[in-house]
N, CA and C atoms as a LAMMPS dump frame, in Angstrom:
ITEM: TIMESTEP
0
ITEM: NUMBER OF ATOMS
363
ITEM: BOX BOUNDS ff ff ff
-5.0000000000000000e+02 5.0000000000000000e+02
-5.0000000000000000e+02 5.0000000000000000e+02
-5.0000000000000000e+02 5.0000000000000000e+02
ITEM: ATOMS id mol type element x y z
1 1 1 N -93.83 -197.887 451.835
2 1 2 C -93.508 -196.475 451.758
3 1 3 C -94.367 -195.819 450.674
4 2 1 N -94.891 -194.665 450.973
5 2 2 C -95.686 -193.905 450.009
6 2 3 C -94.758 -192.962 449.254
7 3 1 N -94.872 -193.011 447.937
8 3 2 C -94.135 -192.063 447.092
9 3 3 C -95.139 -191.268 446.279
10 4 1 N -94.864 -189.983 446.151
11 4 2 C -95.667 -189.132 445.287
12 4 3 C -94.764 -188.613 444.19
13 5 1 N -95.249 -188.653 442.964
14 5 2 C -94.437 -188.161 441.854
15 5 3 C -95.332 -187.593 440.762
16 6 1 N -94.744 -186.722 439.989
17 6 2 C -95.468 -186.143 438.856
18 6 3 C -95.477 -187.144 437.699
19 7 1 N -96.608 -187.211 437.035
20 7 2 C -96.699 -187.998 435.818
21 7 3 C -95.923 -187.241 434.754
22 8 1 N -94.949 -187.879 434.143
23 8 2 C -94.113 -187.188 433.164
24 8 3 C -94.853 -186.991 431.84
25 9 1 N -94.322 -186.097 431.054
26 9 2 C -94.86 -185.854 429.713
27 9 3 C -94.877 -187.164 428.915
28 10 1 N -93.79 -187.925 428.987
29 10 2 C -93.699 -189.184 428.25
30 10 3 C -94.763 -190.178 428.726
31 11 1 N -94.978 -190.265 430.034
32 11 2 C -95.996 -191.176 430.567
33 11 3 C -97.393 -190.737 430.15
34 12 1 N -97.663 -189.436 430.172
35 12 2 C -98.962 -188.922 429.751
36 12 3 C -99.186 -189.162 428.263
37 13 1 N -98.17 -188.907 427.449
38 13 2 C -98.318 -189.103 426.01
39 13 3 C -98.478 -190.579 425.654
40 14 1 N -97.79 -191.459 426.367
41 14 2 C -97.965 -192.899 426.139
42 14 3 C -99.408 -193.3 426.442
43 15 1 N -99.971 -192.775 427.517
44 15 2 C -101.366 -193.077 427.855
45 15 3 C -102.309 -192.581 426.766
46 16 1 N -102.045 -191.385 426.257
47 16 2 C -102.899 -190.852 425.19
48 16 3 C -102.83 -191.725 423.936
49 17 1 N -101.649 -192.234 423.632
50 17 2 C -101.495 -193.11 422.453
51 17 3 C -102.167 -194.462 422.664
52 18 1 N -102.015 -195.022 423.864
53 18 2 C -102.456 -196.394 424.14
54 18 3 C -103.861 -196.489 424.712
55 19 1 N -104.396 -195.379 425.222
56 19 2 C -105.722 -195.401 425.832
57 19 3 C -105.702 -195.827 427.289
58 20 1 N -104.541 -196.051 427.85
59 20 2 C -104.385 -196.474 429.25
60 20 3 C -102.948 -196.204 429.66
61 21 1 N -102.72 -196.066 430.958
62 21 2 C -101.362 -195.846 431.442
63 21 3 C -100.554 -197.121 431.272
64 22 1 N -99.276 -196.949 430.965
65 22 2 C -98.459 -198.117 430.643
66 22 3 C -98.095 -198.908 431.897
67 23 1 N -97.595 -200.128 431.725
68 23 2 C -97.265 -200.989 432.867
69 23 3 C -96.253 -200.366 433.832
70 24 1 N -95.381 -199.505 433.34
71 24 2 C -94.43 -198.842 434.224
72 24 3 C -95.106 -197.931 435.23
73 25 1 N -96.24 -197.371 434.855
74 25 2 C -97.027 -196.545 435.771
75 25 3 C -97.9 -197.452 436.626
76 26 1 N -98.717 -198.266 435.989
77 26 2 C -99.673 -199.116 436.717
78 26 3 C -98.986 -200.066 437.683
79 27 1 N -97.787 -200.512 437.338
80 27 2 C -97.089 -201.495 438.162
81 27 3 C -95.938 -200.928 438.961
82 28 1 N -95.914 -199.619 439.179
83 28 2 C -94.804 -198.986 439.909
84 28 3 C -94.736 -199.428 441.368
85 29 1 N -95.817 -199.974 441.879
86 29 2 C -95.92 -200.425 443.265
87 29 3 C -97.117 -201.369 443.324
88 30 1 N -97.26 -202.139 444.394
89 30 2 C -98.479 -202.959 444.503
90 30 3 C -99.753 -202.12 444.448
91 31 1 N -99.703 -200.913 445.01
92 31 2 C -100.83 -199.997 444.952
93 31 3 C -100.395 -198.732 444.229
94 32 1 N -101.184 -198.328 443.229
95 32 2 C -100.877 -197.117 442.463
96 32 3 C -102.165 -196.318 442.286
97 33 1 N -102.05 -195.019 442.479
98 33 2 C -103.15 -194.107 442.168
99 33 3 C -102.617 -193.085 441.165
100 34 1 N -103.42 -192.778 440.156
101 34 2 C -103.084 -191.739 439.191
102 34 3 C -104.137 -190.641 439.35
103 35 1 N -103.681 -189.468 439.773
104 35 2 C -104.579 -188.332 440.009
105 35 3 C -104.415 -187.349 438.858
106 36 1 N -105.518 -187.08 438.174
107 36 2 C -105.541 -186.141 437.05
108 36 3 C -106.414 -184.972 437.468
109 37 1 N -105.844 -183.768 437.471
110 37 2 C -106.569 -182.635 438.016
111 37 3 C -106.08 -181.328 437.418
112 38 1 N -106.616 -180.235 437.926
113 38 2 C -106.15 -178.905 437.562
114 38 3 C -105.783 -178.174 438.854
115 39 1 N -104.781 -177.342 438.781
116 39 2 C -104.203 -176.767 439.997
117 39 3 C -105.15 -175.882 440.793
118 40 1 N -106.168 -175.322 440.191
119 40 2 C -107.085 -174.412 440.868
120 40 3 C -108.201 -175.119 441.634
121 41 1 N -108.313 -176.41 441.509
122 41 2 C -109.434 -177.172 442.068
123 41 3 C -109.33 -177.275 443.596
124 42 1 N -110.336 -176.775 444.292
125 42 2 C -110.362 -176.827 445.749
126 42 3 C -110.408 -178.243 446.296
127 43 1 N -111.133 -179.126 445.617
128 43 2 C -111.177 -180.521 446.073
129 43 3 C -109.806 -181.179 445.913
130 44 1 N -109.079 -180.826 444.87
131 44 2 C -107.731 -181.339 444.715
132 44 3 C -106.846 -180.837 445.849
133 45 1 N -106.984 -179.585 446.243
134 45 2 C -106.186 -179.042 447.347
135 45 3 C -106.422 -179.855 448.621
136 46 1 N -107.67 -180.23 448.878
137 46 2 C -107.975 -181.047 450.061
138 46 3 C -107.324 -182.422 449.949
139 47 1 N -107.437 -183.052 448.79
140 47 2 C -106.81 -184.368 448.599
141 47 3 C -105.293 -184.267 448.699
142 48 1 N -104.736 -183.243 448.088
143 48 2 C -103.289 -183.04 448.126
144 48 3 C -102.814 -182.953 449.576
145 49 1 N -103.589 -182.285 450.405
146 49 2 C -103.24 -182.152 451.817
147 49 3 C -103.232 -183.48 452.54
148 50 1 N -104.286 -184.293 452.356
149 50 2 C -104.277 -185.559 453.083
150 50 3 C -103.286 -186.547 452.497
151 51 1 N -103.008 -186.463 451.212
152 51 2 C -101.969 -187.332 450.645
153 51 3 C -100.606 -186.988 451.235
154 52 1 N -100.328 -185.709 451.381
155 52 2 C -99.057 -185.296 451.97
156 52 3 C -98.95 -185.773 453.42
157 53 1 N -100.027 -185.674 454.16
158 53 2 C -100.027 -186.146 455.545
159 53 3 C -99.865 -187.661 455.623
160 54 1 N -100.466 -188.38 454.67
161 54 2 C -100.352 -189.843 454.657
162 54 3 C -98.908 -190.293 454.514
163 55 1 N -98.123 -189.546 453.756
164 55 2 C -96.709 -189.9 453.57
165 55 3 C -96.028 -190.022 454.922
166 56 1 N -96.32 -189.099 455.825
167 56 2 C -95.698 -189.111 457.151
168 56 3 C -96.354 -190.111 458.103
169 57 1 N -97.676 -190.232 458.028
170 57 2 C -98.401 -191.052 458.997
171 57 3 C -98.489 -192.524 458.647
172 58 1 N -98.362 -192.868 457.38
173 58 2 C -98.599 -194.245 456.953
174 58 3 C -97.402 -194.816 456.183
175 59 1 N -96.221 -194.836 456.784
176 59 2 C -95.028 -195.282 456.057
177 59 3 C -95.073 -196.754 455.634
178 60 1 N -95.977 -197.525 456.203
179 60 2 C -96.061 -198.948 455.869
180 60 3 C -96.756 -199.224 454.54
181 61 1 N -97.446 -198.245 453.993
182 61 2 C -98.203 -198.465 452.759
183 61 3 C -97.286 -198.541 451.543
184 62 1 N -97.502 -199.528 450.716
185 62 2 C -96.775 -199.701 449.45
186 62 3 C -97.577 -199.011 448.36
187 63 1 N -97.479 -197.693 448.299
188 63 2 C -98.329 -196.892 447.432
189 63 3 C -97.501 -195.864 446.678
190 64 1 N -97.765 -195.766 445.369
191 64 2 C -97.206 -194.688 444.558
192 64 3 C -98.385 -193.88 444.021
193 65 1 N -98.316 -192.564 444.2
194 65 2 C -99.341 -191.663 443.684
195 65 3 C -98.705 -190.817 442.591
196 66 1 N -99.149 -191.039 441.365
197 66 2 C -98.74 -190.197 440.24
198 66 3 C -99.769 -189.082 440.137
199 67 1 N -99.319 -187.871 439.885
200 67 2 C -100.267 -186.782 439.735
201 67 3 C -99.893 -185.91 438.545
202 68 1 N -100.949 -185.407 437.9
203 68 2 C -100.757 -184.499 436.78
204 68 3 C -101.771 -183.375 436.897
205 69 1 N -101.277 -182.166 437.079
206 69 2 C -102.104 -180.963 436.998
207 69 3 C -102.031 -180.531 435.532
208 70 1 N -102.933 -181.069 434.74
209 70 2 C -102.785 -180.984 433.285
210 70 3 C -103.082 -179.606 432.716
211 71 1 N -103.663 -178.705 433.495
212 71 2 C -103.84 -177.337 432.989
213 71 3 C -102.514 -176.575 432.973
214 72 1 N -101.48 -177.144 433.566
215 72 2 C -100.176 -176.478 433.635
216 72 3 C -99.186 -176.998 432.59
217 73 1 N -99.65 -177.856 431.683
218 73 2 C -98.746 -178.407 430.673
219 73 3 C -99.123 -177.883 429.291
220 74 1 N -98.156 -177.879 428.388
221 74 2 C -98.42 -177.323 427.058
222 74 3 C -99.267 -178.231 426.167
223 75 1 N -99.545 -179.444 426.62
224 75 2 C -100.419 -180.345 425.874
225 75 3 C -101.796 -180.445 426.557
226 76 1 N -102.18 -179.381 427.245
227 76 2 C -103.418 -179.328 428.023
228 76 3 C -104.646 -179.777 427.228
229 77 1 N -104.9 -179.158 426.081
230 77 2 C -106.111 -179.466 425.317
231 77 3 C -106.145 -180.927 424.875
232 78 1 N -105.02 -181.426 424.42
233 78 2 C -104.949 -182.823 423.986
234 78 3 C -105.216 -183.766 425.166
235 79 1 N -104.619 -183.468 426.32
236 79 2 C -104.821 -184.34 427.476
237 79 3 C -106.249 -184.226 427.999
238 80 1 N -106.81 -183.035 428
239 80 2 C -108.193 -182.841 428.427
240 80 3 C -109.144 -183.69 427.583
241 81 1 N -108.963 -183.669 426.266
242 81 2 C -109.802 -184.497 425.383
243 81 3 C -109.631 -185.982 425.7
244 82 1 N -108.387 -186.423 425.919
245 82 2 C -108.128 -187.819 426.271
246 82 3 C -108.856 -188.194 427.567
247 83 1 N -108.694 -187.366 428.584
248 83 2 C -109.308 -187.653 429.887
249 83 3 C -110.833 -187.715 429.778
250 84 1 N -111.406 -186.772 429.079
251 84 2 C -112.858 -186.719 428.988
252 84 3 C -113.432 -187.739 428.009
253 85 1 N -112.811 -187.883 426.834
254 85 2 C -113.377 -188.736 425.786
255 85 3 C -112.944 -190.198 425.894
256 86 1 N -111.687 -190.452 426.199
257 86 2 C -111.196 -191.836 426.258
258 86 3 C -111.395 -192.417 427.657
259 87 1 N -110.953 -191.685 428.682
260 87 2 C -111.119 -192.184 430.046
261 87 3 C -112.54 -191.957 430.559
262 88 1 N -113.269 -191.061 429.904
263 88 2 C -114.696 -190.9 430.179
264 88 3 C -115.054 -190.17 431.459
265 89 1 N -114.204 -189.215 431.876
266 89 2 C -114.521 -188.491 433.095
267 89 3 C -114.22 -187.001 432.924
268 90 1 N -115.258 -186.153 432.922
269 90 2 C -115.038 -184.721 432.749
270 90 3 C -114.774 -183.964 434.062
271 91 1 N -114.893 -184.643 435.206
272 91 2 C -114.774 -183.965 436.498
273 91 3 C -113.341 -184.005 437.025
274 92 1 N -113.05 -183.089 437.973
275 92 2 C -111.742 -183.083 438.615
276 92 3 C -111.932 -182.985 440.119
277 93 1 N -111.004 -183.53 440.862
278 93 2 C -109.937 -184.413 440.404
279 93 3 C -110.51 -185.761 439.97
280 94 1 N -109.804 -186.412 439.079
281 94 2 C -110.165 -187.747 438.621
282 94 3 C -109.037 -188.677 439.04
283 95 1 N -109.386 -189.768 439.718
284 95 2 C -108.388 -190.705 440.235
285 95 3 C -108.657 -192.097 439.683
286 96 1 N -107.592 -192.74 439.211
287 96 2 C -107.642 -194.136 438.773
288 96 3 C -106.795 -194.944 439.752
289 97 1 N -107.325 -196.058 440.226
290 97 2 C -106.674 -196.874 441.244
291 97 3 C -106.27 -198.215 440.637
292 98 1 N -105.033 -198.602 440.869
293 98 2 C -104.507 -199.864 440.347
294 98 3 C -103.963 -200.695 441.501
295 99 1 N -104.272 -201.958 441.494
296 99 2 C -103.712 -202.906 442.452
297 99 3 C -103.021 -203.99 441.646
298 100 1 N -101.74 -204.167 441.899
299 100 2 C -100.931 -205.147 441.161
300 100 3 C -101.061 -204.961 439.648
301 101 1 N -101.084 -203.695 439.216
302 101 2 C -101.111 -203.367 437.798
303 101 3 C -102.474 -203.387 437.144
304 102 1 N -103.513 -203.782 437.872
305 102 2 C -104.864 -203.858 437.304
306 102 3 C -105.751 -202.738 437.839
307 103 1 N -106.531 -202.152 436.956
308 103 2 C -107.464 -201.103 437.355
309 103 3 C -108.52 -201.7 438.281
310 104 1 N -108.645 -201.137 439.491
311 104 2 C -109.618 -201.656 440.457
312 104 3 C -110.666 -200.616 440.844
313 105 1 N -110.524 -199.397 440.362
314 105 2 C -111.521 -198.398 440.687
315 105 3 C -111.217 -197.051 440.072
316 106 1 N -112.23 -196.214 440.1
317 106 2 C -112.134 -194.837 439.604
318 106 3 C -112.974 -193.976 440.528
319 107 1 N -112.545 -192.745 440.719
320 107 2 C -113.35 -191.832 441.528
321 107 3 C -113.032 -190.399 441.144
322 108 1 N -113.815 -189.516 441.721
323 108 2 C -113.47 -188.106 441.711
324 108 3 C -113.054 -187.807 443.139
325 109 1 N -113.394 -186.665 443.685
326 109 2 C -112.961 -186.367 445.047
327 109 3 C -113.46 -187.44 446.016
328 110 1 N -112.591 -187.902 446.881
329 110 2 C -112.956 -188.822 447.958
330 110 3 C -112.173 -188.438 449.213
331 111 1 N -112.666 -188.882 450.357
332 111 2 C -111.947 -188.685 451.608
333 111 3 C -110.746 -189.632 451.652
334 112 1 N -109.89 -189.44 452.629
335 112 2 C -108.725 -190.32 452.789
336 112 3 C -109.151 -191.772 452.987
337 113 1 N -110.157 -192.007 453.814
338 113 2 C -110.612 -193.386 454.049
339 113 3 C -111.176 -193.998 452.77
340 114 1 N -111.94 -193.226 452.024
341 114 2 C -112.473 -193.734 450.759
342 114 3 C -111.343 -194.019 449.779
343 115 1 N -110.346 -193.139 449.737
344 115 2 C -109.189 -193.328 448.864
345 115 3 C -108.525 -194.665 449.182
346 116 1 N -108.239 -194.905 450.437
347 116 2 C -107.564 -196.14 450.84
348 116 3 C -108.42 -197.372 450.628
349 117 1 N -109.738 -197.218 450.676
350 117 2 C -110.639 -198.379 450.519
351 117 3 C -110.508 -199.015 449.147
352 118 1 N -110.069 -198.276 448.133
353 118 2 C -109.92 -198.849 446.797
354 118 3 C -108.819 -199.909 446.758
355 119 1 N -107.926 -199.905 447.73
356 119 2 C -106.823 -200.854 447.729
357 119 3 C -107.069 -202.056 448.616
358 120 1 N -108.169 -202.084 449.336
359 120 2 C -108.475 -203.215 450.199
360 120 3 C -108.994 -204.372 449.343
361 121 1 N -108.606 -205.566 449.712
362 121 2 C -109.026 -206.745 448.936
363 121 3 C -110.365 -207.252 449.416
């Protein structure tokens, strides 16, 4: 089953402190994607659309998608610096892919097939 959820303030702040998302995020499912973006991004709108469709079309997938539109939070500047300086990606959307709790890939905008390819063994 695919679940989509917002990355909480506590989860985001833990990542900023630790330099990586904590095991509760990375290990929430066998497959986890963390999408970091801003709400105005057209490429994010396209990804958001296919992710929503995947929920209905692909119920067999063991996937949790955490998302944070960080321009809408009061810790925007701090999170932006973390994303760009620590995670090393200034572009949006930025996606981190985890399989069984381990980072297996990073991307910016990708198609649905490319998104799913990060979870193939």
